[in-house]
C-alpha positions in Angstrom: 51.1 54.8 52.2 47.6 55.7 53.3 44.5 54.6 51.4 42.5 57.5 49.9 38.8 57.1 50.5 36.5 58.6 47.8 33.2 60.3 48.8 31.1 57.3 47.8 32.8 55.3 50.6 32.1 57.9 53.2 29.9 55.5 55.3 32.6 52.8 55.4 34.6 52.4 58.5 35.2 48.7 59.0 36.0 46.1 56.3 38.3 43.3 55.4 40.1 42.5 52.2 40.3 39.1 50.3 42.0 39.3 47.0 41.5 35.6 46.3 37.8 35.6 47.1 37.4 38.7 44.9 38.3 36.7 41.8 35.2 34.6 42.1 32.7 37.5 42.5 31.5 39.6 39.6 31.3 43.4 40.0 27.9 44.8 40.7 26.6 48.4 40.8 27.6 49.8 44.2 30.2 47.2 45.1 33.0 48.8 47.0 36.6 47.9 46.2 40.2 48.8 46.9 41.7 50.0 43.6 45.3 50.9 42.6 45.9 53.7 40.2 47.6 52.4 37.1 47.8 55.6 34.9 46.2 59.0 35.4 44.1 60.5 32.6 41.0 62.6 32.8 40.8 62.4 36.5 43.9 63.5 38.5 41.9 64.0 41.7 39.1 62.2 43.5 36.7 63.8 46.0 37.6 62.3 49.3 35.2 61.4 52.2 36.0 64.8 53.7 34.8 66.4 50.4 38.4 67.6 49.7 39.7 66.9 46.2 42.8 64.8 46.7 45.5 64.3 44.1 46.0 60.8 42.9 49.2 59.3 41.3 50.1 55.9 39.8 50.6 53.5 42.6 48.1 55.2 45.0 45.3 53.1 46.4 41.7 54.4 46.7 38.5 53.0 48.0 35.8 53.5 45.3 32.6 51.8 44.0 31.5 50.2 40.7 28.8 52.4 39.1 27.3 53.4 35.7 27.6 56.9 34.4 25.6 59.0 31.9 27.3 62.3 31.0 26.8 63.7 27.5 29.7 66.2 27.9 32.0 63.6 29.4 31.8 59.8 29.7 29.2 57.1 29.2 30.3 54.1 31.2 29.0 50.9 32.8 29.7 48.3 35.4 31.5 45.5 33.6 29.9 42.0 33.4 33.3 40.2 34.0 36.6 40.8 35.7 39.0 42.8 33.7 42.7 43.6 34.2 41.9 47.3 34.4 38.9 49.7 34.8 38.2 53.4 34.3 37.4 56.2 36.8 34.1 57.4 35.4 33.5 60.2 38.0 35.6 62.1 40.5 33.4 61.0 43.3 34.7 57.5 43.0 32.5 55.8 40.3 34.4 53.0 38.6 33.4 51.2 35.4 34.3 50.9 31.8 34.0 53.8 29.4 31.7 53.0 26.4 31.7 56.4 24.7 32.9 59.9 25.4 32.3 63.4 24.2 34.4 64.4 21.1 35.9 67.2 23.2 37.7 64.4 25.1 38.9 62.6 22.0 42.5 63.0 23.1 41.9 62.4 26.8 41.9 58.9 28.2 40.1 57.9 31.4 42.3 57.3 34.5 43.0 53.6 34.7 42.8 51.5 37.9 43.0 47.8 38.8 40.9 46.1 41.4 43.0 44.8 44.4 40.1 43.4 46.4 36.4 44.0 47.1 35.6 45.3 50.6 33.9 42.6 52.8 31.8 42.9 55.9 32.0 40.7 59.0 29.8 38.1 57.2 32.2 38.0 54.2 29.7 39.7 52.0 30.8 42.4 49.6 30.0 45.9 51.0 27.6 47.8 48.8 27.2 51.5 49.1 23.4 51.5 48.4 21.5 52.4 51.6 24.5 51.1 53.5 23.6 51.2 57.2 20.2 52.8 56.3 16.7 51.6 56.0 15.3 51.4 52.5 12.1 53.4 52.5 9.1 52.9 50.2 8.0 56.0 48.4 4.6 57.2 49.4 2.8 60.2 48.2 1.6 62.5 50.9 0.9 66.2 51.1 3.6 68.2 52.8 3.6 71.7 54.2 6.5 72.9 52.0 6.1 73.6 48.3 8.3 71.9 45.7 10.1 73.6 42.8 11.5 71.1 40.2 14.5 72.2 38.1 14.4 70.4 34.8 16.6 70.9 31.7 16.7 70.2 28.0 20.1 68.5 28.4 23.2 68.3 30.5 24.8 71.7 31.1 21.7 73.6 30.2 21.8 75.5 33.5 19.6 73.4 35.8 21.9 73.6 38.9 22.5 77.3 38.4 18.8 77.9 38.1 18.1 75.7 41.2 20.8 77.5 43.2 19.5 81.0 42.4 15.9 80.1 42.9 17.0 78.8 46.4 19.0 82.0 47.0 16.1 84.3 45.9 13.7 82.4 48.2 16.2 82.5 51.1 16.7 86.2 50.7 13.0 86.6 50.8 13.0 85.0 54.2 11.9 81.5 53.2 13.5 78.4 54.6 14.7 76.3 51.7 15.9 72.6 51.3 17.5 71.2 48.2 17.7 67.7 46.7 19.7 66.6 43.7 17.8 63.4 43.0 19.8 61.9 40.1 23.3 62.0 38.7 26.8 60.7 39.5 28.3 61.3 42.9 30.2 64.5 43.4 28.9 67.0 46.0 29.8 70.2 44.1 26.2 70.9 43.0 24.5 70.4 46.4 27.4 72.3 48.1 26.8 75.3 45.7 23.1 75.4 46.4 23.8 75.2 50.1 26.3 78.1 49.8 23.6 80.0 47.9 21.2 79.9 50.9 19.6 76.5 51.2 19.6 75.4 54.8 19.7 71.7 53.9 21.2 70.2 50.8 20.9 66.5 49.9 21.6 64.2 47.0 21.4 60.6 46.1 24.8 59.9 47.6 23.3 60.6 51.0 21.4 57.3 50.4 24.7 55.7 49.4 24.3 55.7 45.6 27.5 56.3 43.6 25.2 57.0 40.6 21.6 56.7 39.6 22.2 55.9 36.0 20.4 52.6 35.1 18.7 52.4 38.5 15.0 51.4 38.5 12.3 53.9 39.1 11.5 52.2 42.4 15.1 52.7 43.6 15.1 56.4 42.7 11.7 56.9 44.4 13.2 55.2 47.5 16.1 57.7 47.4 13.5 60.5 47.1 11.6 59.2 50.1 14.8 58.9 52.1 15.6 62.6 51.4 12.1 63.7 52.0 12.2 62.0 55.4 15.1 64.3 56.3 13.1 67.5 55.5 10.7 68.6 58.3 7.7 70.8 58.1 9.6 73.9 59.2 10.8 74.3 55.6 8.8 76.6 53.2 10.2 75.3 49.9 12.0 72.3 48.5 14.0 73.0 45.4 14.8 69.8 43.5 17.0 69.1 40.5 16.9 66.0 38.2 20.1 65.6 36.3 20.6 65.7 32.5 17.8 66.3 30.0 14.1 65.4 29.7 14.9 62.6 27.3 17.4 60.9 29.6 16.2 57.6 30.9 15.7 58.3 34.7 14.6 61.9 34.2 12.0 60.8 31.6 10.4 58.0 33.7 10.3 60.3 36.7 8.5 63.2 35.1 6.1 60.8 33.4 5.2 59.2 36.8 1.9 60.5 38.1 2.7 60.0 41.8 6.1 61.6 41.5 4.7 64.7 39.7 2.0 65.0 42.3 4.8 66.1 44.7 5.8 68.9 42.4 4.2 72.4 42.6 6.3 74.4 40.2 8.8 73.7 37.4 11.8 75.7 36.1 12.8 74.5 32.7 16.4 75.4 31.8 17.7 75.4 28.2 20.8 76.3 26.3 19.2 78.0 23.3 15.9 79.2 21.9 15.1 76.1 19.8 15.7 73.7 22.7 13.5 75.8 24.9 10.6 75.9 22.4 10.8 72.3 21.4 11.3 71.2 25.0 8.1 73.1 26.1 6.2 71.4 23.3 7.4 68.0 24.4 6.6 68.7 28.0 3.1 69.9 27.1 2.5 66.6 25.2 3.2 64.9 28.5 0.8 67.3 30.3 3.6 69.1 32.0 3.7 72.9 31.9 6.8 74.8 33.2 6.1 77.7 35.5 8.9 79.7 33.9 11.9 79.1 31.6 15.5 79.8 32.5 19.0 78.5 31.7 22.0 79.4 29.7 20.1 81.0 26.9 19.2 83.8 29.3 22.7 85.1 28.9 21.6 86.7 25.7 18.9 89.4 25.6 18.2 88.4 22.0 17.4 84.8 22.9 15.3 85.9 25.8 13.1 87.9 23.5 12.9 85.1 21.0 11.8 82.6 23.6 9.4 84.9 25.4 7.7 86.1 22.1 7.3 82.5 20.8 6.4 80.7 24.0 4.3 83.4 25.7 5.8 82.1 28.9 7.8 83.9 31.7 11.6 83.9 31.2 13.8 84.5 34.3 17.5 85.3 34.4 19.8 84.5 37.2 19.5 88.0 38.5 15.7 87.9 38.5 15.7 84.5 40.3 18.1 85.9 42.9 15.9 88.9 43.3 13.0 86.5 44.2 11.0 87.2 41.0 10.0 83.5 40.9 7.7 84.2 43.9 5.5 86.1 41.5 4.6 82.9 39.7 4.1 80.7 42.9 0.8 80.3 44.7 -1.0 80.9 41.4 
């Protein structure tokens, strides 16, 4: 039966297997392996290297990678520090680890269980690692670019960051602007960048294009290298870069990025997405304490006219709905 390659293994073409040698090597973030499905749970599909979601069944074998995951509405999971008889699928893109906690909505749902058959080895008998596999690892350097950058931040996971980014991109594209998109952090699954591309971005990238199955628990230097890699793929013909950082402003990687002076120098405008009025108002207060001022506010709360009025009245800041972003209203607040 054929082996099913997950999206995180998309750059892997040649490898060897050695089950005996695997026993003496501890898993590390990004290590690629051949896994057998023991029992399906939360994940009954994985995104393949062709981006198609393929069904998985007990006995199937998949190529995936060890990784950490941070997802407040799903799993918190980590790369184990020792060999275990079974591991968990943490994300549909092929992130494998051990679940530490999960959202209460999943209290009756178990992760899909897998066992490691063998690591994947290169021609020098080294374990293949997805991170910058076959790519140079660039060093981040701040430099002024011709395109302007819009950063999509959120109060938490599922606050509307991707939707805001997508409709900002669509509004800019409909206004005749050439738009690129980067999802800088998260867990590998191309749905978000594909959606923004479908909305009108001419180029859509994410951390998996640098080979990362996840950015959770990565160092700031690693993420800035991913950023530089993506920036190197965006030429000066673009008018705008719309960039999303996953999860909320208190999340580890998001927090250290937005509090990094050189990173924030690359940002011209900020969309802050929130789920309700209190998260919007307190989030704005926290951002202001860090000398960050959103250009406008957006997110799930804009589904309610009542909440829009509450936030606009209290914050004295512009609030944009999906429809307004799609209409290009964000351009009113750019170049100011």
